[in-house]
C-alpha positions in Angstrom: 134.2 139.7 107.2 135.6 143.2 107.6 137.7 143.7 110.8 138.0 147.1 112.4 141.3 148.8 112.8 143.9 148.7 115.6 144.5 144.9 115.3 141.1 143.8 116.6 140.8 140.1 115.8 138.2 137.3 116.2 138.0 136.5 119.9 139.3 139.8 121.1 137.3 141.8 123.7 137.7 145.4 124.6 135.8 147.3 127.3 135.7 151.1 127.7 133.3 154.0 128.2 131.3 156.3 126.0 133.3 159.5 126.2 136.2 160.3 128.5 136.1 163.9 129.6 133.8 164.3 132.5 134.4 166.7 135.4 132.6 164.3 137.8 135.2 161.6 137.1 137.7 163.5 139.3 138.9 161.2 142.1 137.5 158.3 140.1 139.7 158.2 137.1 141.4 161.6 137.2 143.2 163.2 140.1 142.0 166.7 140.9 145.2 168.2 139.4 144.7 166.6 136.0 144.1 169.3 133.3 141.1 168.6 131.0 143.5 168.6 128.1 145.4 165.6 129.5 142.3 163.5 130.3 142.6 161.4 127.1 146.1 160.4 127.9 145.2 159.5 131.4 142.2 157.5 130.2 144.4 155.6 127.8 146.5 154.4 130.7 143.6 152.4 132.0 141.6 151.5 128.9 142.5 150.5 125.3 139.3 151.7 123.7 136.8 154.5 123.9 133.6 155.5 122.2 133.8 159.1 120.8 130.5 160.8 121.5 131.2 164.5 120.9 131.0 163.7 117.2 127.3 163.1 117.7 126.7 166.7 118.6 129.2 168.3 116.2 131.2 166.4 113.6 134.8 167.6 113.8 137.0 168.6 111.0 139.7 166.1 109.9 142.2 168.1 111.9 140.4 167.3 115.0 140.5 163.6 114.3 144.2 163.9 113.5 144.9 165.6 116.8 143.2 162.7 118.7 145.1 160.2 116.6 148.4 161.8 117.5 147.6 161.5 121.3 146.6 157.8 121.3 149.0 155.0 122.1 149.7 152.2 119.8 146.9 149.7 119.6 144.2 151.9 121.1 140.9 151.8 119.4 138.5 154.7 119.0 135.0 154.1 117.8 133.1 157.1 116.5 129.4 158.0 117.0 127.8 159.2 113.8 126.5 162.8 113.7 122.9 163.5 114.9 122.5 165.5 111.6 122.5 162.2 109.8 120.7 160.0 112.4 118.3 162.3 114.1 117.8 165.4 112.0 117.5 163.7 108.6 116.8 160.3 110.1 119.1 158.6 107.6 117.6 160.5 104.6 120.1 161.6 101.9 123.0 159.9 103.6 125.3 160.6 100.7 125.5 164.2 102.0 127.7 162.9 104.8 129.8 160.3 103.0 132.8 162.5 102.3 132.9 164.1 105.7 132.6 160.7 107.5 135.4 159.3 105.3 137.7 162.2 106.0 137.2 161.9 109.8 137.6 158.1 110.0 140.7 158.1 107.7 142.3 160.8 109.9 142.2 158.4 112.9 144.4 156.0 110.9 144.9 152.6 112.6 143.1 153.8 115.7 139.7 154.0 113.9 137.1 151.5 115.0 133.5 151.1 113.8 131.2 154.0 113.1 128.2 153.8 115.5 124.8 154.9 114.1 122.4 155.5 117.0 118.9 155.9 115.7 116.3 157.9 117.6 113.7 156.0 119.6 110.8 157.4 117.4 112.3 156.1 114.1 110.3 153.0 113.2 111.6 150.2 111.1 112.3 151.2 107.5 114.6 148.6 105.8 115.0 150.5 102.6 116.2 153.7 104.4 118.6 151.7 106.6 120.0 149.8 103.7 120.6 153.0 101.7 122.4 154.6 104.6 124.7 151.6 105.1 125.4 151.6 101.3 126.4 155.3 101.6 128.9 154.8 104.4 132.6 155.2 103.4 134.1 152.1 101.9 136.1 150.1 104.5 134.4 151.6 107.5 132.6 149.0 109.5 129.3 150.0 111.1 127.4 149.3 114.2 123.7 150.3 114.4 121.8 151.0 117.5 118.1 150.5 116.7 116.1 151.8 119.6 112.5 151.5 118.3 111.3 147.9 119.0 109.9 147.5 115.5 113.5 146.9 114.3 113.8 143.7 116.2 113.1 141.2 113.4 115.0 138.5 111.6 114.7 140.3 108.3 116.5 143.3 109.8 119.2 141.1 111.3 119.6 139.6 107.8 119.9 143.0 106.3 122.7 143.9 108.7 124.5 140.7 107.9 124.4 141.5 104.2 126.1 144.8 105.0 128.5 143.2 107.4 127.1 145.7 110.0 126.9 145.0 113.7 123.6 145.0 115.5 124.2 147.1 118.7 123.2 145.1 121.8 121.6 147.5 124.3 121.3 147.4 128.0 119.1 150.2 129.4 115.7 151.4 130.5 112.9 150.7 128.0 115.5 149.3 125.5 115.0 145.8 124.3 118.0 143.6 125.0 118.4 141.4 122.0 121.5 139.3 121.9 122.0 139.2 118.2 125.3 138.9 116.4 125.1 140.0 112.8 128.8 140.4 112.0 132.1 139.2 113.3 132.0 142.2 115.7 129.5 142.3 118.5 129.0 145.8 119.8 127.4 146.3 123.2 126.3 149.6 124.9 125.5 149.7 128.6 123.2 152.6 129.4 122.7 151.8 133.0 120.8 149.2 135.1 117.9 151.4 136.2 114.6 150.2 134.9 113.0 153.6 134.4 115.9 156.0 133.5 118.8 155.8 131.2 122.4 156.5 132.2 121.6 156.0 135.9 123.1 153.7 138.5 125.8 151.1 138.7 125.6 147.4 137.5 125.5 144.8 140.2 128.0 142.0 140.5 125.2 139.6 139.3 124.6 141.8 136.3 128.2 141.9 135.3 128.6 138.2 135.9 125.8 137.5 133.5 127.2 139.8 130.8 130.7 138.2 131.2 129.1 134.9 130.5 127.5 136.2 127.3 130.7 137.7 126.2 132.5 134.4 126.7 129.9 132.8 124.6 130.4 135.3 121.7 134.1 134.8 122.0 133.8 131.0 121.8 131.7 131.4 118.7 134.6 133.4 117.0 133.3 136.9 117.5 135.2 140.0 118.7 133.4 142.1 121.2 133.4 145.9 122.0 131.7 147.0 125.2 131.0 150.7 126.2 129.5 151.9 129.5 127.4 155.0 129.1 126.3 155.4 132.8 128.8 158.1 133.4 127.2 159.7 136.5 129.3 159.5 139.6 132.0 157.6 137.7 129.8 154.5 137.5 130.9 153.8 133.9 134.6 153.7 134.8 134.0 151.4 137.8 131.7 149.1 135.8 134.0 148.9 132.8 137.0 148.0 135.0 134.9 145.5 136.9 133.6 143.7 133.7 137.1 143.7 132.2 138.4 142.1 135.3 135.9 139.3 135.0 136.9 138.7 131.4 140.6 138.6 132.2 
């Protein structure tokens, strides 16, 4: 099976956050004197992976990806969120329009490039043909993780489709999102959107929650999977604290 860049191997686990440049992380991860332009370097002193989410709102030019690549330390892994123009505006229609731009961006990250995350909107119901065509149109050699938010996607046939494309089913934790512990490729990709039952991105995970997830991750590792985990509950710095706490349990 395809292995992402930066030396990620079967059994490896990395834990980080979705995004890194938040003003409200001052005194949590960044000192008050840290310039915004230095946040990535400071982040990389504590974490070895991050999920790039600015690419969802505006897909950067290759020069932007090369600038990030130059700032990252050896072995650091950056996963990239696919543009909403592909996943939300077109809802995966005509994916070939994005192939070249996606390829240029991912290639510019060099050995730091991890999977490309396709987060589908919650109102996009199951359409196997459309998903298969989108995965076929992704650049060669770029592994994919797919976050399928509408519950209709939770089906064995969809998991089999992802397996055929060597794409990771994105395991989700968050309000009104079905938590399905499915591993469809060597890589298991997990996104933590917060423990609140009614609102996404709110709150901090309890010790019991993190203990439970650590057990699941150990099970995936024992089965030969690598695991990437990203916390998206950035408010009040919860993502930083939760990521460090989960990683401590795994070490």
